[in-house]
N, C-alpha and C positions, 0 to 999 in steps of 0.2 A: 793445238798449235799447228797452223798450216805451214808446212815446209815445202819449198819449191826449189828444185835443182834444175839448172838449164844445161842440156847436153849441147856442147859446142865443138867446133873443129872445122878444118878445111872441108870443102865439098868432097863427097865420095870417100870418106874414111871409115864408114860403117856406123855412123850416128843413128840413122833411121832403122837399120837392122837391129842395133842394140835397143833402141827405143821400143820397137815392136816386141822384142823378146822380153823386155822388162814389164811392159804394160799390156801385152796382147792387143796392142793397137794396130792400126791399119795405115801407118805412115808409108808413103811411097818410098821403097828402097830400090833404087835403080843404078845402073852402071854408067852414070853420066853426071856431070856437075849440076848443082841446083835442082836436083830431083825434089828437094824440099824447099818450097818457097815461103810457105806460111808455117808458123810454129804449130806443132801438134802437142796437145796436152793429154797426159795420162795420169792415172792414180794407181799406185801400187801399195800393197799392204807390206808392213814391216815384219819380216819373219822373226819370231822370238820363241825359242823352245820353252822358255819359262812360262809363257802364257798357255802353251799346250799342256804343261804339267799341272798348272793351276786348274785348267778346265777338267783335266782328268780327275783331280781330287774333289773339286766342288760340284762337278756335273751340272753346270748352269743351263738355263734355257737357251742362251746364246753366248757367243764369244765375239768381241769386237776388237780387232787389232788396230794399232795406230797406222797412219798412212803417210806416204810421201808423194807429192806431185812432181812429175817429170815433164819438162818442156823440151821438145826437140826443136832446136832453133836452126834457122837457115844457115847454110855454109858461108864461111867468110873467105875473102880473097884479099890479095894485096890492094891497097887503096881504099879499103872499106871505110876508114875513118874520114875519107873525103867523099864518101857516098858511092864508091865503085861497087859494081855488082849489086848485092842485096845488103850492102854495108849498113846503111842507116837503119833499116828495118832490124837487122841482126843486133846492132848495138842498143837499140831501144828495147828490144826484148830481153837482152841479157841484163840490162840495168835493173829489171824488176825481180830477178831471182835472188834467192838467199845464198846459193853456192853454185859454183861452176864445175861441171863434169866435162873435162876437156878430153875428148876422144882423139887419139893419135894413131895413125896407121903404123903398125910395126910388123908387117908381114909382106912377103914378096909374092906377087901373083901377076903374071903378064896379062891375064884376062880381065883384071880390074884396073881401070884407068886411074892414074893419079893426076890431079889437076896441074901439078908442076912437073910432070914427066918422069919422076923418079921417087923412090921411097927414101926419105931422110927425115926421121922424126924430130931431130933437133931443129932443123930448118923450119919444119912445119910449125913447131911450137913457137919459134921466134917470130914467125910471120904474124901469128895471132897476138902474141905479146906486144909486138910493135904497134899493131893497129889499135889494140886496147889502150896502150900507153899514150898514143897520140891523141886519142879521144879524151882520155883523162886530162892530158895536158891542156887541151882546149877548154875543158870544163873549169879547170883550176885557174887558168888565165882570165877567163870571163868573170869568175867570182872575185879574183884579185882586183880587177878594174873597179868593180862595184864597191868592194870593201875599202879600197884605197881612198875613194871619194868620200865615203862615210867617215873614215878614220881622221880626216882633216879637221873634223869638228871636235875631236878629242875623245871619242867613245872608247872606253877601255876594252869592251868586248870586241869592237872592230879592230882595234890595234892588235889584240891577241890573235884574232882570226887571221889578220894579215901576216903575222909572224909565222903561224902554222902553214898557211898557204905557200909562203915563200920557201919554207923547208920542203914541203911536198913537191913544189914545182922543180926545185933543184934535184930532188930524188928521182922524179920521173924523167927529167932531162938526161940523167945519167944512165937511163935504160932499165931502171929497177922498178919492180911492181910496188904499188903503194902498200900492199899488205906486209911487206918486209920492213916497213917503217912504223907500223902501228905500235909495236912494243916500246917505241921511244916517245910516243905522244901521251899526254895526260887524257883523262876521260873526255874532256870537252873537245880536244883535238881529234880523238877517235870518232866521236859522234859527228863532227864536221865532215870527216873523210868518208865514213861508212854510211851514215844516215842522210845528212843534208845533201852532200854532193853525190852520194852513192857511186863512188868511183869504181870503175869496172875492175881495175887491177887490185882493188882492196878486198874483193870478195874471196872467201875461202875457196881453194881450188883443189880438185882431185884430178890427177892425170890418169886416164885409162888407156893402157897400151892394148890396142886391138891386135892380138897376136894370132898366129896360125895354131892349129890343133896340137902340133908337136911341141909348142912352146908355152902351153898354158900353165905348166908347173914351175918352170925355172926361167922363163923368158928366153930372149935371144939377143943377138948383137945389137939389133935396133932398139930393143927395150933397155938394154944395158946403157946404151949411149944416152937415151932420154933420162934414165935415172941419174946418171952422172951430171947431166946438164941442169937438173932441178935440185941437186943435193943441197944447195945453199938457200933454197926457198922454204917457206913455211907451207909445205904442200905434201900430199900423199901420192903414191904411185901404186897402182894395182894392175894385174894382168887379167884380161878377159878375152875370150875368143867369141866374137859376136856370132859367128857361124854356129858354134856349139850351143850358145844360148838360144838361138833361133830354133835349132832342132829340139831342144828341151821344151820350148814353149809349144811346139807343134804336137807333142805327145799328149794323148788324152787322159791317161790314167796315172795315178801316183806310182803304181807298180812299174809301168813302162819307164817313167822318169827315173825311178830308183835303179832299174836295170841299166839304163843308158849311162847314168852317172858312174855306176860301178865299172862299166865297160871302159869309160874314159879315165878311170882312176881318180874321180872327183867325189868328195863327200857331200857337196851341195852345189846348187847352181851358182854361177858367178854373180848373178844379180843380188843374192843374199850378201855376199862380200861387199858389193858396191853400196848397198843400202847402209850397212853397218859403217862403212868408211865415211859416207855422207854424215851419219849421225856423229861420228867422232870428230869430223871436220867442223861441224857446227856446235860442238860441245853440248850435245843433247843427251839426256838420259830418259829412261822410261820408269814410270811407277804404275801400279795396278790397283784397280778396285775389283773385289771378288765377292760375289754373292750368288744365291741360287737363281736369281733372275739374269745375272750377267757377270761375266769376267771380261774386263776391259783394260786395254793398255792406253796410257796417256803420256804425252811427251812434254817435257819441261827442259829449260836450260839448266846445265849443271850449276849448282850453287843456289838454285831457287829455294825460297823458304815456303813453309807450309801454306800460308794464305795464297801465295801466287799459284801454287799447285792446285789448290782448291778452285781458284778462279778459272783454270783451264776447263773445268767441268761446267761451271756456271758463275757468272759475275757475282751473283748473290752469295755464293759460297765464300767468296773472298771478302765481300763487304761485311758479312755477318759472322766471320770466322770466330769460333770459340776455341776449339782445340782439334787436334788430329789424333786418331788412334792408329798406331803404326805397328805393323808386323814385318819382320825381316823375311825375305823370300826363303832363305835357308831354314829358318825356324818353322815356317808354314809347311814346307815340303817334307821336312824331317818328322814333324809331329803329326801331319796329315790333315789337320782341320783347324778352323779358328777356335773352336771350343777347347781343343786340347792345348792350343797355344796359350789361351787365357788361363787354363788350369795350371800350366807350367810357369805362369807369371812372365811370359815372354812378350806380351803386348805392352807397348809403352804409350803413354799419353803425353803428347807434345804440344807446345804452345806456338806462338807466332814466330819465334826465332829459330824454330827447328829447320835445318837444312835438309831437304829431301835427298835421299840416297837412291842410286840406281837399283831397281828391283823392289823397292818398298811397296808393301801392300797397305793401302791407306783408307781410312774411313773418317769423314769430316763431320764435325758437329758445328752447326751455325745457327744464327738467329737473325732474322731480318724484320 
């Protein structure tokens, strides 16, 4: 499953520095607005200690983690929804991503220019929310015009779509993000908002407070203000110091990185926390395949059934699905091998209705 998160924010808030740290990419990170004009795409592996443990037990020829695509999108300014700055380009790029990673400056530094002259994370968030909301409102109004004409001939689907669009329009006009309305819509309404219209404010959002080194553990007044401002949203907030992440990325050996993390009082890089937060945001889980040739992690939506999980490996696996042999991660690691799991009667055989659980180790039987 290809997962793509778009890093967004005002110009010069640390987006490209964070992108480079996450991906070891070469996006231009400079102290002036619009250093990033074109989106930069990077791929990062998803850290998972469970795969490391499985590899230790199985000793495969190779291990293959699952990955996440990160898109560093050009900075947004006031008026973007009307095409100001790089607005149209920004909004076109963000429409294609699965989730938004909204980086907000939450540190004071007179040497780093702020596009609006001062550090105010709540104001910065509202600027982007306002521009995304205006663009969504424009999208909804255009679709309403089209559906209203079609509804005149009495189509039930068009009449229903018109009702949903009117509700969404009112919600957006009140200044609220479309994602806060999704729980009140039926499945057809959700699909209209998230898939057909791909509304920007309907996308799952993670707020990343880019803090100074001294605030990485508990945050600061800027981060507290932002957290309070988004308390009513269906969104997550994490603290990351892009500067620390950049230093970690520059270290060549695992030993050096471990020493640096210990010195900073951290147990892992912030990027690991960010990736896990994105997974949670998109309601994703991981299952594994484990054999002497390969231990591999696979990504599926929470609630996916066994045939769908098989289809992530290959479409033929889903089409010809017969059954899935399932071992729980805890059983595998406790007993030490697949053979011992089978001896203990801990391997289950599941059919098409089995709902995959996070950490399952699976082997599929199929016939095409």
